[in-house]
N, C-alpha and C positions, 0 to 999 in steps of 0.2 A: 161636580168636578173632582173634588177632594175625594169622593168614595171610588171613582173611577181610576185615579191615580194609586189609592191604596190596594185596590184590586188588582191592578196591572204590576205593581211593583212591590207587593207585600213580601215577598221573599227577599228583597235587598233590604227593607225595613226590618224583616225578622232577623237577618245576619247581624246588624248592628246591634238590636236588639239583645240577641242570645249572646253575643260577645260581651256586652256590656254587664248584663246581669251575670254572667260566668265569672266576671272580674270582680264585681262587687260583692257576689254572694259565694265565693268558692266554697264555704263550709257545706252550704246547702248542696252545691255540685256535688262534693265529695259524699254527703251521705244518701243521694239519690243514685250514684254510682259507685259502689264499694267494689274496691279492687277492679275497676274498670270492667265490672260484670254487665252493667246496663249498656256502656258503649260496644262491648261485644256483642250482646244481645242485638242490638240495633243495627249494627254491621250484618250479622248473620240475616237479619229480618230484610235488610235492603238488598242482600245478594239473591235471597228466595224472589223478592219482588222483580229484581232484574232479569233472574231466569223466566219468571213467569210472563215478562213483558217482551221479551225479544223473539222474533220469528227463528225458527231454527235454522233456515236458509243464510240468514243474516251471520249467525255464528261461525258456518264454515268458511264464509267470505271473508270474516274477521280476521280468522286465524292464519288465511292464506295470504295475506296482505305483508309480504316480506319487506318491501321497501319502508313502510311504516316502522317495522319492528328493528330493522336495522339503524335508520334513523333516530329512533328513541334510545336505544343502546349505547349509540356514540353519542348523543347530546348527553346521557346521563352521566357515563364513564369518562368522556374524552372531553367534550365542549365545556362543561360544567366545572371540573377540576382545574382545566387550563385558565379557565375565566379568574376562577378565585385565586390560583397562585399567580398569575399576573397581576392583578389587582392589589392585593397584599404586598407585592414586590414594590408596587408604584407608592403604596401607601405605607411603606415601611418607616416606623417611628410614630405615626399618627395615631394607629390604633393601639391600645394595651396588648402587650405582647402574649399576656396569657389567652386571650381571645383568638389570637392567630391560630393557635393550636386547634381550638374548637371550630374555628372557621373551615380549617382545611379538612377537619374530620368530617364537618357536614358535607362537603364538597364532594368527598369520597363516596358518600351513601347513595344506595337505590332509592328508587322513587317509593311512594306510597303504593299499596295494593288496593285497599279497601276505598280510600277517599277519592284517588285518581278516577277510578273505575266509576263510583257514584256520581261525582259531578259529570263525567263525560256521559253518563246515561241521561242525567238530568237536563243536561243541555243539547241533547239531540245528536251527539257525537258516535262514534265507532266503540261502544262500551266493550264489544268482544275484543277488539284489537287492543285497547286499552289494558283490558284485563291479561290478555296474553303476553303483552309487552311488560308490565308491571310484574307480573308472576316470573317472567324470565329474567328481569332485572334483579329481582330478589334472590333468584336462585343462583346467578352469577356474583351477586353482591357478597355471598358468604365467603367467597374466595377473593374475588377481584378488590373489593373495599379495603380488607385489612393491607394487600398488597399495595394498592394505591396511596394509602395513608403513610405505609412504611417508605414508600419512594418520595413523596412530599415531604416528609419529616426526616427523611433521610436516617432513619432508626431501623433497629432491628424488626423484623416480620414477627409478629405473635398471631398465629392464626386461631380462629375460635375451636373449643374443643368439639369432637365429634359429637357430643352430646347435646349442645347447644346448636349445633347444625340442624340436629334431626328434631330439634324441639321447634325451631322456626318453620322446618317445611312441613312439619305436622301441623302447626298452627295455620300457616297459609291454607292448606287444604282442607281443615275443619271450619274454618270461616269463610272461604271464597269458594272453593271447588264443589264442596259437598253441597251447601244451599243453593248454589247456582244451578246444580244438577236437579236438586229437589224441584225447584220452581220450574224447570223446563219440563220435568216429569209431569209436575201437575198441570202445566199448559199443555202438552200433548195428551193426557189422557182425560182431561176433564174440562177444562176452562180455556180452551184456546178463543172461542168467540167471546166469551166472558173478558178476557184480557185485553182482545181487540177493540172491544166496545168502551172498555172502561180505563182506555190509557190515560186519558186526564185525570181521573180520580188517582190511579196510582201514582201519577206523576206528584200529584198534592201532596199524598200520604208519603211519598220518597221525600220530597222536600220538607216536610215537617220534621221528619226522622234527622235530615241531615243540619236542621237548625238545632236539634237536641245533642248531636255529636258537637257542634259548635259551642254550644253552651258548656258542656262538659268538659272540651278540651281548654278552653279560657280558663274555667274553674281549676283544672290541674295545674296549669301553669301560674296561676295565682298563689295557690297553695303551696307550689314548690319554691317561692321565695323570689320567682322571677321579676315582681313588679316591686319586691320591696328593697333592692339593690339601690345603691346611690345612683340617682338620676343623671348627674354628671358622669359617672363612670359608665354607664349603659347607653346614653344617648346616641353618641356618635357610633359604636358598633353597631347598634340596633338600625341606625339610620341607614347604615352601609348595607346590612343584610334585606332591610327592606327594599331598597333602591337595587340592590342585586337581584333579588327575586321579580321585581317588576321588569327588570331589563331582561333576564332569562324567559320571563312570558313572552315578552315581544319578541325575543330572538328565537324562541322556539316556533312561534308562528311564522316568523320570516323564513326561517329554514324550510318548514312544511308547505309555505308558498312557492319558494325557489324550486322545490322539487316537484310542484303541481300536485300535490297530494289533494285528495276529494275534499269537499268541506266537513264530511264527517270525521276523517281523518285529521283534519287541522284542528279541530275541535278537541279531538284526543290528544293531540301533541301538546295543545297549551295548557292540559290537567295533567299529563303523565311526565313531560320532560322536565318542568322546574321543580318538581315538588320531592321533598325528602322524607324518609320513612323514620318515625319514632319506633314502631314496634321493631324493627330489626335495629335502628341505629343504637338505642339505649344498651342492648345486651351486648351488642358488637363493640361499641365504644368502651362499656365496661369491661370487656375481657380484653381489649387492648391495651387500656390503661390500668390493669388490675393492680399492678405494682407501683403505681403513681396517682393515689387518690387525688391530689392536688390538683394535677392536671385532668384528671377525670371531671371533676367539678366546672372547670373552666371550658372542657370541650361539650359536656352536655348543655351548657346555659345557651350558647347560640342556636343549637337544635330546639331546644323547647320556644324560643322565639319565634325562629323560622316556621316551626310547625303550626304555630297559632295565626301567625300572618299569612301563611299559605291558604289555611282555610278561610279566613276572611275575604283575600283576594279570588279565591275559587267561587265562594258565594257570590260575591259581586260581579264576578265575570258571567256567571251562569245566568245572571238574570238581566244581564246588560243589554242595551239594543244592538251593540256590537256584535253580539252572540247570534241576534237574529238575523243580521245581515250577513254572517257568515254562513249561516244555513240556507239562507236564500241565495246564494253565490253572488251577493252584490259586489259589482267590482269596487265600489269605494272600501269594502271590506276587504278586498285582497283575492278575490277570485272567483272560480267556478265551482258548482257542485260536483 
């Protein structure tokens, strides 16, 4: 019985173990991941596997799904900032003022690219649709995020320098599009039958790599000093961010259900809509608050916590029974496939 449970829920247990080990052994995580090279390599490998696993006809179907892409962009750049702006107005004086700037900055950021696609793929969702929407959001975010933040803070707009924009776009191409294209090329030329027959094995490999990413992400958060701050000072803001992320996850699914999106697209919405990027967030916030280093520290702290927490939630969702019911189109899970 115990072995059966471990076999069925090994990924969920792995999420908790990876997060705990990353927090308890941050120096080990850092030594195994110098300058995030290991994490970047894992992301590249995951997108090669994604390209290897996906049938080519599914790619064109995912790109053409206009309703999904419009919904996700509106959720990322309208619904989420509006929620955080309204929530902070209601909680005025409750949360530390320095954290409010960071929370609003977090609200304006685009979604992750690599992580949301990887989790969507692992959960059986529309990975190509997630990839297109997240890449589009990051492209738009270069201009939209600073403008949104300026509006929310009612401050002067500070755009990212062109060199930083070029660096971000180049990084997206090298870590996502190129590896995905390589995987597709290998599939089409050599291993189409192998990939189809060994999807389960490829899935186990992908999930194991995801656990490594979570280990390194929690280790990075611990090394940054995130867990060394005063518990009394951080407890309430972090509880608010954790609650907000869970609420946004549920809202993203409810919106996808209301629009009668397919089961695969609902899964994509769960992982794309509520997540926020560190890869673009850190350079964007660094450029925006370059003249205010004290504000920059407060702006980055909520993002680091939110990033680690969203990975934990995504991992738990990926292996949850609820996800299985969504894939099967169970009415109790909210809809039709």
